[in-house]
VOGU-3710 file (C-alpha; in Angstrom, 3 decimals, decimal comma):
1> xxxxxxxxxx> 7,825/-81,021/33,907  11,396/-82,226/32,434  13,671/-79,181/31,948  16,177/-79,305/29,084  19,420/-78,600/31,037  21,554/-78,812/28,029  19,524/-75,947/26,261  19,592/-73,697/29,296  23,469/-74,253/29,182  23,705/-73,303/25,733
11> xxxxxxxxxx> 21,684/-70,196/26,049  24,779/-68,526/28,133  27,787/-67,169/26,961  31,253/-68,468/28,244  31,779/-65,847/30,924  28,158/-66,400/32,220  28,799/-70,182/32,441  31,972/-69,864/34,299  30,639/-67,430/36,700  28,139/-70,015/37,895
21> xxxxxxxxxx> 30,887/-72,475/38,772  32,454/-70,407/41,640  30,597/-69,517/44,823  28,860/-66,085/45,476  29,817/-66,003/48,994  31,172/-68,395/51,712  27,899/-70,654/51,300  25,661/-69,557/48,382  25,795/-69,854/44,685  25,100/-67,264/42,103
31> xxxxxxxxxx> 21,396/-66,963/40,875  20,854/-66,667/37,136  17,077/-65,439/36,796  17,431/-65,573/33,009  17,578/-69,238/32,883  15,420/-69,439/36,093  18,189/-70,354/38,303  17,658/-69,237/41,951  20,207/-68,683/44,797  21,616/-72,324/46,342
41> xxxxxxxxxx> 22,468/-72,409/49,969  24,752/-74,612/51,371  25,407/-75,298/54,959  28,119/-77,401/57,130  26,172/-80,241/58,565  27,680/-83,141/60,105  26,405/-82,595/63,504  23,788/-80,086/62,730  22,860/-77,581/60,063  24,627/-74,524/61,107
51> xxxxxxxxxx> 23,188/-72,298/58,249  25,019/-69,574/56,322  26,947/-68,069/59,078  30,202/-69,645/60,670  29,317/-68,572/64,411  26,663/-65,836/64,072  23,954/-67,995/62,740  20,735/-68,933/64,263  20,137/-71,381/67,238  20,003/-74,910/65,653
61> xxxxxxxxxx> 19,935/-78,436/67,113  23,187/-80,119/67,935  23,199/-83,651/67,132  25,255/-86,633/68,517  28,513/-86,822/66,534  28,864/-89,511/63,584  30,958/-92,162/65,777  28,200/-92,114/68,250  25,271/-92,354/65,779  27,298/-95,156/63,818
71> xxxxxxxxxx> 27,941/-97,193/66,895  24,029/-97,956/66,701  25,175/-100,253/63,507  21,470/-99,258/62,413  20,589/-97,868/58,958  17,205/-96,916/60,314  18,839/-94,562/62,878  20,968/-92,845/60,197  17,882/-92,449/57,924  16,149/-91,031/60,723
81> xxxxxxxxxx> 19,023/-88,498/61,445  18,969/-87,565/57,715  15,335/-86,677/57,920  15,782/-84,500/61,066  18,704/-82,841/59,369  16,493/-82,131/56,414  13,864/-80,398/58,639  16,628/-78,358/60,309  17,866/-77,324/56,588  14,267/-76,634/55,539
91> xxxxxxxxxx> 13,545/-74,386/58,402  16,660/-72,199/57,180  15,875/-72,732/53,398  19,324/-74,724/52,927  19,418/-76,517/49,915  22,556/-78,578/50,463  23,946/-80,048/53,725  27,469/-80,643/53,643  27,670/-84,230/54,820  28,086/-87,034/55,645
101> xxxxxxxxxx> 31,858/-87,576/56,070  32,681/-90,977/55,089  36,744/-90,845/55,230  37,791/-94,176/57,316  39,357/-94,257/60,597  42,738/-95,173/59,286  44,677/-94,219/62,354  43,127/-93,325/65,837  45,293/-90,311/66,002  43,226/-88,542/62,987
111> xxxxxxxxxx> 41,687/-85,326/64,910  38,745/-85,159/62,558  37,623/-88,940/62,969  34,678/-87,792/65,295  32,805/-86,352/62,025  33,521/-89,776/60,282  31,676/-93,176/60,912  33,986/-96,112/61,230  37,339/-97,804/60,131  35,362/-100,101/58,221
121> xxxxxxxxxx> 34,235/-99,419/54,574  30,826/-101,529/54,652  29,570/-100,046/57,903  30,429/-96,809/56,674  28,978/-96,992/53,193  25,566/-98,532/54,380  24,884/-95,909/57,164  26,000/-93,011/54,984  23,770/-94,469/52,239  20,723/-94,503/54,616
131> xxxxxxxxxx> 21,540/-90,804/55,855  21,804/-89,738/52,539  18,292/-91,297/51,697  16,971/-89,377/54,714  17,971/-86,041/53,470  17,329/-86,538/49,824  13,776/-88,103/50,303  12,795/-84,656/51,486  14,637/-82,750/48,620  17,905/-81,777/50,637
141> xxxxxxxxxx> 21,044/-82,713/48,712  23,670/-84,621/50,658  27,331/-84,111/49,943  29,794/-87,059/50,352  33,086/-85,833/51,712  36,221/-85,786/51,265  37,250/-87,617/48,191  39,516/-89,325/48,692  42,296/-90,650/51,038  41,659/-87,625/53,778
151> xxxxxxxxxx> 42,164/-89,426/56,775  44,227/-87,213/58,838  44,615/-83,206/59,132  48,534/-82,816/59,761  49,637/-80,837/56,603  46,160/-81,252/55,195  46,530/-78,883/52,344  50,007/-80,252/51,159  50,182/-83,717/52,267  50,357/-86,367/49,242
161> xxxxxxxxxx> 48,523/-89,587/50,470  50,290/-92,475/48,678  47,796/-95,138/48,068  48,000/-98,309/45,882  45,098/-98,873/43,565  43,665/-101,976/45,164  43,540/-100,282/48,483  42,080/-97,121/46,985  39,134/-99,067/45,193  38,611/-101,641/48,013
171> xxxxxxxxxx> 38,573/-99,205/50,975  38,495/-95,727/50,664  36,399/-95,385/47,536  33,923/-98,154/48,634  31,762/-96,019/50,818  31,671/-93,238/48,088  30,556/-96,101/45,829  27,912/-97,327/48,262  26,465/-93,883/48,626  26,824/-92,385/45,237
181> xxxxxxxxxx> 23,113/-91,593/45,075  24,116/-88,579/46,953  23,528/-85,247/44,698  26,950/-83,958/45,463  30,393/-85,071/46,367  33,397/-82,826/47,898  36,793/-83,118/46,725  39,281/-83,055/49,494  42,337/-80,640/50,057  45,218/-83,333/49,971
191> xxxxxxxxxx> 46,967/-84,754/46,895  46,445/-88,376/46,011  49,433/-90,126/44,457  50,826/-86,784/43,549  47,776/-85,323/42,015  45,404/-82,731/44,036  42,375/-84,249/44,806  40,659/-81,471/42,959  42,384/-82,300/39,794  41,807/-86,083/40,100
201> xxxxxxxxxx> 40,897/-87,231/36,501  41,387/-90,822/37,430  39,223/-90,665/40,453  36,646/-88,287/39,578  36,334/-88,780/35,753  37,603/-92,411/35,151  35,838/-93,861/38,441  33,292/-91,742/39,922  31,651/-90,073/36,617  32,475/-92,976/34,119
211> xxxxxxxxxx> 32,776/-96,168/35,828  29,859/-95,401/38,429  27,885/-93,300/35,984  27,503/-90,717/38,844  25,490/-87,914/37,645  25,736/-85,502/40,705  28,086/-82,612/41,140  31,509/-82,597/42,541  32,615/-79,304/44,424  35,808/-78,487/46,000
221> xxxxxxxxxx> 36,410/-78,300/49,812  36,503/-74,593/50,753  39,763/-72,978/49,388  40,963/-76,393/48,246  41,020/-75,583/44,459  44,754/-74,737/43,299  44,287/-74,544/39,526  42,142/-73,632/36,470  42,563/-75,844/33,631  43,867/-78,871/35,491
231> xxxxxxxxxx> 41,003/-78,769/37,961  38,358/-78,472/35,291  39,853/-80,964/33,293  40,150/-83,117/36,266  36,439/-83,357/36,798  35,919/-80,586/39,312  32,358/-78,951/38,659  32,432/-76,212/41,331  34,965/-74,268/43,219  33,944/-72,770/46,807
241> xxxxxxxxxx> 33,897/-70,504/48,290  33,247/-67,321/46,585  33,216/-64,937/44,928  37,088/-64,990/44,377  38,858/-68,021/43,323  41,259/-69,611/40,795  38,613/-69,976/37,968  36,741/-66,927/36,572  38,622/-65,072/34,198  41,537/-67,307/34,305
251> xxxxxxxxxx> 39,137/-70,387/33,294  37,531/-68,420/30,699  41,283/-67,692/29,114  41,946/-71,260/29,535  39,018/-72,150/27,364  39,778/-69,622/24,731  43,225/-70,624/24,514  42,240/-74,172/23,953  43,383/-75,640/27,214  39,883/-76,681/28,232
261> xxxxxxxxxx> 37,360/-77,483/25,776  34,071/-75,677/26,136  32,254/-78,849/26,324  33,780/-79,692/29,747  32,447/-76,421/30,973  28,885/-77,149/29,639  29,118/-80,629/31,536  30,237/-78,949/34,967  27,210/-76,512/34,618  24,712/-78,989/33,512
271> xxxxxxxxxx> 25,750/-80,983/36,592  25,038/-77,977/38,766  21,674/-77,181/37,240  20,566/-80,707/37,916  21,618/-80,188/41,687  19,495/-77,072/41,483  16,530/-78,877/40,025  16,761/-81,558/42,553  16,828/-79,268/45,352  13,970/-76,814/43,895
281> xxxxxxxxxx> 16,314/-73,819/43,072  15,718/-74,262/39,174  12,457/-73,073/37,610  9,293/-72,740/40,308  10,540/-71,874/43,559  10,048/-74,785/46,031  7,876/-74,619/48,958  9,521/-74,939/52,310  7,111/-76,605/55,264  6,300/-74,913/58,368
291> xxxxxxxxxx> 6,358/-75,173/61,288  8,986/-77,477/61,833  10,411/-78,593/65,373  12,335/-75,963/67,174  15,623/-76,916/68,384  14,734/-76,786/72,120  11,191/-78,303/71,376  10,102/-81,438/73,595  10,123/-83,409/70,244  13,659/-82,717/69,324
301> xxxxxxxxxx> 14,821/-83,215/72,926  13,372/-86,634/72,978  14,656/-87,540/69,691  18,428/-86,279/70,540  18,364/-88,049/73,950  17,218/-91,314/72,230  19,631/-91,183/69,473  22,774/-90,505/71,829  21,774/-92,835/74,258  21,007/-95,843/72,001
311> xxxxxxxxxx> 24,618/-95,419/70,386  26,437/-95,283/73,621  28,502/-98,395/74,372  29,191/-100,462/77,510  32,813/-101,636/77,175  33,031/-103,322/80,652  30,313/-104,192/83,256  31,775/-106,569/86,103  29,182/-107,823/88,375  26,389/-106,055/86,668
321> xxxxxxxxxx> 27,058/-102,700/88,019  25,221/-101,013/85,169  22,547/-99,952/84,895  22,692/-98,080/88,093  20,392/-99,014/91,114  18,241/-95,820/91,558  18,586/-96,042/95,394  22,252/-95,690/95,495  24,163/-92,704/96,382  26,301/-91,619/93,504
331> xxxxxxxxxx> 29,675/-89,513/93,472  29,636/-87,905/90,109  33,109/-86,626/89,489  35,130/-84,957/86,670  35,443/-82,000/84,835  33,708/-83,645/81,863  30,832/-84,156/84,265  30,346/-80,472/84,771  31,547/-79,311/81,424  30,564/-82,244/78,932
341> xxxxxxxxxx> 32,033/-82,098/75,618  28,940/-82,352/73,206  30,875/-81,550/69,904  34,226/-81,670/68,163  35,903/-78,601/66,986  36,171/-76,685/63,667  33,654/-76,400/60,967  31,176/-78,972/62,477  30,443/-76,720/65,405  27,029/-75,345/65,733
351> xxxxxxxxxx> 25,006/-72,706/67,981  22,891/-75,030/70,081  19,880/-73,983/72,395  21,755/-75,592/75,238  24,520/-78,304/76,265  23,181/-80,406/79,120  26,062/-81,677/81,261  26,083/-85,150/82,739  25,918/-83,433/86,279  22,768/-81,596/85,137
361> xxxxxxxxxx> 21,277/-84,894/83,432  22,122/-87,292/86,312  21,127/-84,903/88,945  17,765/-84,165/87,126  17,190/-88,052/87,409  18,310/-88,959/90,748  18,138/-85,632/92,653  19,959/-85,360/96,091  21,537/-88,755/95,891  24,109/-87,249/93,460
371> xxxxxxxxxx> 27,242/-85,642/94,736  28,926/-83,509/92,135  32,693/-82,919/92,298  34,698/-81,097/89,689  37,647/-82,910/88,298  41,423/-81,994/87,071  41,879/-79,686/84,255  41,686/-81,283/80,749  42,700/-78,626/78,570  46,099/-76,781/77,876
381> xxxxxxxxxx> 44,304/-74,133/75,559  41,590/-72,339/77,278  38,125/-71,824/75,456  35,812/-68,628/74,894  33,743/-67,698/78,223  30,879/-70,524/78,844  28,500/-71,446/81,488  27,446/-67,555/82,170  30,851/-66,475/83,246  30,642/-63,417/80,863
391> xxxxxxxxxx> 27,121/-61,724/80,120  26,251/-59,186/77,471  26,305/-55,804/78,960  23,593/-54,674/76,988  21,041/-57,430/77,662  22,314/-59,710/80,455  22,149/-62,649/78,414  24,994/-65,345/78,589  27,467/-64,132/75,876  29,504/-61,118/74,897
401> xxxxxxxxxx> 28,883/-57,935/72,862  31,165/-57,349/69,677  31,211/-53,978/67,830  32,737/-54,146/64,519  34,241/-50,671/63,215  35,724/-49,543/59,873  39,147/-47,523/59,564  37,329/-44,243/60,185  35,849/-45,771/63,454  32,138/-45,851/62,065
411> xxxxxxxxxx> 30,202/-48,837/63,381  29,372/-51,379/60,824  27,644/-54,164/63,100  26,827/-54,585/66,497  26,516/-58,197/67,430  25,315/-60,271/70,495  27,545/-63,379/70,645  26,241/-65,978/72,964  29,306/-68,293/72,284  31,645/-65,484/73,484
421> xxxxxxxxxx> 33,185/-65,572/70,000  32,470/-64,202/66,590  33,814/-64,598/63,001  34,716/-61,698/61,070  35,249/-61,788/57,332  32,674/-64,842/56,767  29,707/-64,025/58,793  29,633/-60,167/57,573  26,388/-58,946/56,071  27,606/-55,273/55,727
431> xxxxxxxxxx> 29,254/-53,192/52,881  32,626/-52,082/54,290  35,803/-53,455/55,713  36,367/-54,413/59,310  39,463/-52,601/60,582  39,073/-53,020/64,500  36,496/-54,750/66,771  35,491/-53,941/70,254  34,386/-57,058/72,649  32,979/-56,632/76,171
441> xxxxxxxxxx> 31,364/-58,770/78,651  30,159/-58,528/82,214  31,784/-60,729/84,628  29,373/-62,712/86,714  31,665/-63,920/89,689  34,060/-62,253/92,229  37,676/-62,985/93,057  40,852/-64,011/91,198  40,055/-65,087/87,533  41,730/-65,594/84,377
451> xxxxxxxxxx> 40,512/-63,222/81,644  41,754/-63,075/78,148  41,253/-62,767/74,201  41,561/-64,831/71,040  42,253/-63,763/67,553  45,130/-62,423/65,530  45,566/-58,886/65,725  46,852/-55,959/67,840  44,924/-55,852/71,209  44,264/-53,473/74,055
461> xxxxxxxxxx> 42,673/-54,472/77,144  41,011/-51,349/78,811  38,969/-52,854/81,606  39,531/-54,210/84,384  43,069/-53,103/83,792  44,994/-51,689/80,843  47,210/-53,858/78,906  48,521/-53,964/75,083  49,930/-56,884/73,091  49,881/-58,484/69,812
471> xxxxxxxxxx> 48,771/-61,923/68,621  49,881/-63,456/65,563  49,209/-66,890/63,840  52,138/-69,336/64,163  52,261/-70,310/60,578  51,811/-74,017/61,432  48,494/-74,537/59,354  46,031/-73,374/56,804  42,889/-71,914/58,439  44,756/-71,317/61,925
481> xxxxxxxxxx> 43,067/-67,784/62,177  39,678/-69,167/61,861  40,185/-72,775/63,584  42,987/-72,248/66,299  43,513/-68,695/66,639  46,209/-67,395/69,028  45,114/-66,534/72,459  46,431/-64,917/75,822  44,851/-64,748/79,339  45,870/-62,888/82,491
491> xxxxxxxxxx> 45,028/-63,074/86,137  42,763/-60,205/87,543  40,904/-59,549/90,700  37,360/-58,821/89,812  33,968/-58,120/91,433  30,750/-59,357/89,952  29,483/-57,155/87,588  32,867/-55,448/86,415  33,167/-55,111/82,596  35,940/-56,992/80,869
501> xxxxxxxxxx> 36,555/-55,013/77,713  39,170/-55,230/74,931  39,668/-53,783/71,324  41,667/-55,498/68,670  43,041/-53,997/65,409  42,567/-56,514/62,743  45,889/-57,716/60,761  43,996/-60,460/58,916  40,745/-60,201/56,705  39,332/-63,230/58,016
511> xxxxxxxxxx> 39,397/-64,464/61,625  37,951/-65,973/64,692  37,722/-63,425/67,732  36,575/-64,008/71,432  36,843/-63,410/75,179  38,285/-66,088/77,581  37,232/-66,113/81,140  37,497/-68,967/83,902  38,485/-69,498/87,459  42,046/-69,539/88,464
521> xxxxxxxxxx> 42,694/-73,312/88,447  43,092/-75,507/91,734  45,874/-77,652/92,526  45,745/-81,231/91,228  46,377/-82,631/94,452  43,336/-80,877/96,141  41,091/-81,770/93,190  41,922/-85,506/93,462  41,453/-85,422/97,370  38,066/-84,038/97,138
531> xxxxxxxxxx> 37,011/-86,803/94,522  38,612/-89,518/96,894  36,523/-88,082/99,806  33,351/-88,148/97,771  34,022/-91,451/96,432  34,597/-92,991/99,644  31,199/-91,712/100,888  29,023/-93,005/98,206  27,697/-96,339/97,126  29,126/-95,990/93,566
541> xxxxxxxxxx> 31,505/-93,405/91,851  30,793/-92,315/88,337  33,979/-90,636/86,963  33,475/-88,787/83,377  36,693/-88,354/81,677  37,363/-87,801/78,039  39,033/-85,539/75,242  38,055/-81,880/74,169  38,036/-80,173/71,008  41,802/-79,687/71,417
551> xxxxxxxxxx> 42,099/-83,160/70,385  39,137/-83,921/68,255  38,887/-81,011/65,907  39,605/-80,160/62,184  43,092/-79,168/61,256  45,043/-80,810/64,220  45,851/-84,532/64,823  46,271/-86,123/68,038  49,980/-87,255/69,269  48,546/-89,801/71,682
561> xxxxxxxxxx> 45,713/-91,676/72,703  46,219/-90,757/76,241  43,680/-88,935/78,239  44,916/-85,306/78,721  45,722/-83,881/82,031  45,753/-86,065/85,233  42,577/-87,957/84,208  44,203/-91,120/84,499  45,340/-90,503/88,098  42,125/-89,239/89,026
571> xxxxxxxxxx> 40,530/-92,647/88,083  43,132/-94,721/89,766  42,671/-92,592/92,907  38,748/-92,957/92,854  38,809/-96,471/92,154  41,100/-97,308/95,053  38,629/-95,443/97,399  35,246/-96,227/95,987  33,134/-99,207/96,560  32,086/-99,473/92,813
581> xxxxxxxxxx> 33,499/-97,378/89,875  32,112/-96,588/86,520  33,998/-94,583/84,064  32,238/-92,717/81,303  34,331/-91,823/78,513  33,161/-88,534/76,743  35,131/-88,845/73,569  34,397/-89,606/69,943  37,495/-91,894/69,250  39,651/-94,253/71,016
591> xxxxxxxxxx> 41,420/-93,433/74,292  43,941/-95,411/76,412  42,469/-96,980/79,728  45,478/-98,010/81,727  43,003/-98,170/84,929  40,620/-100,668/83,073  41,161/-103,637/85,319  40,497/-101,781/88,258  37,120/-100,345/87,563  33,823/-102,071/87,351
601> xxxxxxxxxx> 32,185/-100,750/84,467  33,152/-98,420/81,243  30,508/-96,536/79,248  31,715/-95,006/75,968  29,521/-91,848/75,460  30,831/-90,226/72,458  30,209/-86,361/71,724  26,374/-86,760/72,764  25,112/-83,416/71,379  22,946/-80,812/73,128
611> xxxxxxxxxx> 20,883/-83,392/75,372  24,303/-85,344/76,151  23,686/-85,226/79,832  19,990/-86,607/79,706  21,166/-89,170/77,470  24,271/-90,414/79,658  21,913/-90,462/82,510  19,306/-92,648/80,567  22,081/-94,956/79,489  23,646/-95,349/82,972
621> xxxxxxxxxx> 20,046/-95,977/84,652  18,862/-98,257/81,964  16,036/-96,032/80,742  17,220/-96,468/77,328  19,587/-99,393/76,673  23,065/-98,317/75,432  23,109/-100,830/72,788  26,053/-99,485/70,688  28,881/-101,539/69,209  32,280/-100,098/68,562
631> xxxxxxxxxx> 32,808/-98,623/65,027  36,690/-98,462/65,576  39,107/-100,968/67,133  40,746/-99,392/70,424  44,463/-100,139/70,423  45,910/-101,313/73,832  48,772/-98,503/73,646  50,061/-95,818/71,531  51,384/-97,129/68,203  49,798/-100,711/68,772
641> xxxxxxxxxx> 47,881/-100,392/65,431  48,385/-101,524/61,800  48,330/-97,735/60,663  49,603/-95,195/63,040  51,656/-92,246/61,891  49,854/-89,191/60,445  52,894/-87,096/59,890  54,177/-86,819/56,279  57,637/-87,278/55,519  58,987/-85,144/52,762
651> xxxxxxxxxx> 55,419/-84,179/51,862  54,288/-87,893/51,602  52,026/-90,070/53,736  52,248/-93,732/52,448  49,357/-96,116/53,282  51,798/-98,785/53,471  49,478/-100,992/55,375  47,163/-101,522/52,182  43,918/-102,806/53,009  45,028/-104,210/56,498
661> xxxxxxxxxx> 43,699/-101,066/58,699  42,010/-101,339/61,910  40,754/-104,776/63,046  41,807/-106,243/59,700  45,377/-105,660/60,733  44,959/-106,668/64,297  43,404/-109,945/63,202  46,278/-110,762/60,881  48,943/-110,447/63,571  50,083/-107,174/62,053
671> xxxxxxxxxx> 49,478/-105,224/65,388  49,050/-106,341/68,963  45,841/-107,637/70,289  43,687/-104,535/70,839  42,040/-103,324/74,018  38,630/-103,675/72,180  37,700/-104,964/68,771  35,539/-103,115/66,294  31,923/-104,510/67,048  32,465/-104,967/70,770
681> xxxxxxxxxx> 29,640/-104,045/72,865  27,811/-105,502/75,880  24,721/-103,709/76,199  22,401/-104,906/78,993  21,290/-108,443/77,833  23,419/-111,841/77,708  23,451/-113,695/74,450  23,606/-117,230/73,326  24,003/-118,436/69,655  22,944/-121,654/68,411
691> xxxxxxxxxx> 21,991/-123,526/65,249  24,299/-121,446/62,964  24,442/-122,721/59,316  25,036/-121,401/55,934  21,592/-121,018/54,153  22,523/-119,578/50,751  25,399/-120,111/48,510  26,483/-118,017/45,354  28,122/-114,823/44,966  27,050/-113,429/48,231
701> xxxxxxxxxx> 26,156/-116,106/51,009  23,794/-115,610/53,834  24,139/-117,350/57,175  21,255/-117,919/59,647  21,391/-118,311/63,528  19,117/-118,446/66,601  19,873/-116,014/69,419  18,852/-116,236/72,862  18,540/-113,287/75,319  19,833/-115,074/78,514
711> xxxxxxxxxx> 19,794/-111,949/80,587  17,014/-110,225/82,761  16,250/-107,346/80,425  15,074/-106,722/77,018  18,093/-105,965/74,884  19,201/-105,367/71,553  21,684/-107,760/69,853  23,931/-106,990/66,597  24,891/-110,359/64,839  28,076/-109,699/62,840
721> xxxxxxxxxx> 29,424/-111,772/60,134  33,138/-111,587/58,994  34,688/-113,310/55,936  38,081/-114,899/56,546  39,373/-115,356/52,956  40,933/-118,328/51,821  43,917/-116,370/50,492  46,334/-115,621/53,097  47,339/-112,455/51,781  43,563/-111,087/52,074
731> xxxxxxxxxx> 42,410/-109,605/55,470  39,497/-110,632/57,209  36,421/-108,249/56,525  33,016/-107,312/57,605  30,518/-108,737/55,098  27,259/-108,262/56,800  25,342/-107,642/60,010  21,789/-107,571/61,232  19,992/-106,634/64,732  17,121/-107,624/66,682
741> xxxxxxxxxx> 15,432/-106,595/69,841  14,612/-109,743/72,159  12,859/-110,044/75,605  14,551/-111,798/78,421  14,549/-115,560/78,055  13,086/-115,386/74,329  15,049/-116,295/71,154  14,908/-115,009/67,517  15,720/-116,708/64,470  18,050/-114,132/62,297
751> xxxxxxxxxx> 19,490/-114,232/58,575  22,661/-112,210/57,823  22,987/-111,507/54,197  26,300/-110,772/53,123  27,435/-107,833/50,611  28,744/-109,065/47,328  31,014/-106,061/47,204  33,030/-107,415/50,101  33,420/-110,784/48,096  35,658/-109,063/45,561
761> xxxxxxxxxx> 39,289/-107,752/44,924  40,719/-105,360/42,721  43,165/-107,121/40,132  45,989/-104,558/39,304  47,033/-106,801/36,356  43,849/-106,912/34,686  42,623/-103,448/36,094  39,187/-105,171/37,028  37,141/-106,688/39,858  37,523/-110,463/40,652
771> xxxxxxxxxx> 36,070/-112,582/42,898  37,816/-113,791/46,308  38,264/-117,402/46,693  35,959/-119,053/49,105  36,869/-118,697/52,959  35,315/-119,274/56,489  32,501/-116,840/57,681  32,935/-115,979/61,460  29,791/-115,234/63,183  30,637/-112,784/66,184
781> xxxxxxxxxx> 29,885/-110,275/68,725  32,949/-108,543/67,478  36,089/-110,119/66,410  37,048/-110,863/70,046  33,885/-112,872/70,740  33,344/-115,408/67,857  30,374/-117,404/68,294  30,540/-119,815/65,200  32,578/-120,571/62,068  30,782/-121,736/59,055
791> x> 32,024/-122,483/55,495
//
């Protein structure tokens, strides 16, 4: 039955309409029973469906991060991920998942790149479209974010991204266009060419809604909306979060003053009702399937292990040291081996049932053949207590106890916090205002330890020794109280069973608070000495290095691609002592590898999700082929890239490289030869190409080739086709790819169909699309390994 949405809109008066266009809470919308509209429920979702709570929500599955999933170069994988995320959403009765993130990897310094797929618009767009289909085939709305030119985090709420029209359309809008079957889109924090993204009449109205015919809803990023009439007229349909915001009475007044036509409000509301209808929140309430796989169920563990391992990428494999021989003695070394980083920081974080370390995964596979040695420190900023260092004094479970109190000292809520942190002001389900919070945890170790607190406020530590101090936000960025709150630690001598208790008097209505606990750090020299001894006594050393949520996070960009701490020195020392050295890189984005020529193999493992350690073990041992191909070009040095700086000057960040980002700029000689090209990945096969030919002309030609697996193992190959335009001022670009799995000694005939959208350019004179002149098609395993040229 089709609902007359326009009639429902007309049945409401102006204040009632406007009320529905701002959220009711952090992650919900207002219901309107009089027109059959139920509550819509949103959840952050790039790496798991967290639910309605920022930290205090239910246990949910933690998926591999976006760059790792995208490294499969497989639309089927991303469709499967969409289906699984839909299951996670349905288990919580969530209607809208806030993903995928489809901003491009403009500069490798971008702190939030781990949430986004690639530096390439075609790869990003096709994978995002598959993810969207997987979600929406199950009645769960996807939300494309962040519209648009939102490729870095520095000054993200005030930065003005200065982008020419051709670059905007050919690069940064293309993934949104390709995935525009999504039922919602999120407008970004930044300005674009001097206009806030939430007021972008040109982008939202003229391009997205008019040129593309987009029927979905455009919502703001959280707290991004800066105005009433300009945002409403600029095409924004929904302000998030609520219940406060810049619309409400101000927007009603602007309509009545003639600054906004009421038909604009009606269009916004009709789009919201269409979203509600699509997800089953308008009219008869939808049914929610049950039971669904639990986050720690065998089926979910298998899925998440396979998805992570398949996307891992073999960057180097001298002498076929990988896959590892199961009879070898392995020295497993590194802080990332024992504390594997499975997710990035910020709003992408979830509360998983567990996070399997590489040490746990490889030891489970090889048993006593593995010797585990901790590595050098990798953080400058400690994190909330983990790995059972603190336990809840009430239940004994890993985590802490938090009691929230009002100004009179009455208890508002008593919380168990398994991640040793909690959000105040966004996760609250009670009436009343939090004035203070008491945090406590039982210490599980004895000796000299570092204990501390995190969060804005006035703190008093009562046990194990009295201390008082204040912590304040630095003022360096929006959302610091939530995303990177201040912290302090002090050294204490404790006995197992001691209670650590601290109370904070709040000075901000919203913030993240937690307890920190960790062992007193050892000297770098002692740590490296231990690693060298272990490496010398093993058949192979596996060193796990990487980044942390300090570098890969919302709200902060990187300043270097170098590994933090003394990790490079650790690798160099191990490589000098070991018979063979394998390096596993536990990071979502490029890192510098000054030791590359001195190690035998490198496996790029991304942020592999809750089953990360099992996935790394499966990839190292060949139980699952790490068949990934890079989705981002790895620069050979800091600054050695076509686009680098993420720091605005006088508030502006010019995209001066135009369409020559990433591999496009490297190939044109606008940056030095990279360490690894987009599309690079060795897998565990060896490939020969023959009989490459153009099989179809026209607007979007196709290329066929015979690929032969000359290796000893069944392997998956990704055949990539790039266009090198005849026009010298146009960059090379990926125009198509396909993949196949081939047994050793066997061949497959494949056809790669190119995408017509990459054969066009935006003519700024005629303000229209024109076709590129013909050029050469490069058939390649990444642009560093071109196998044939056809024209």
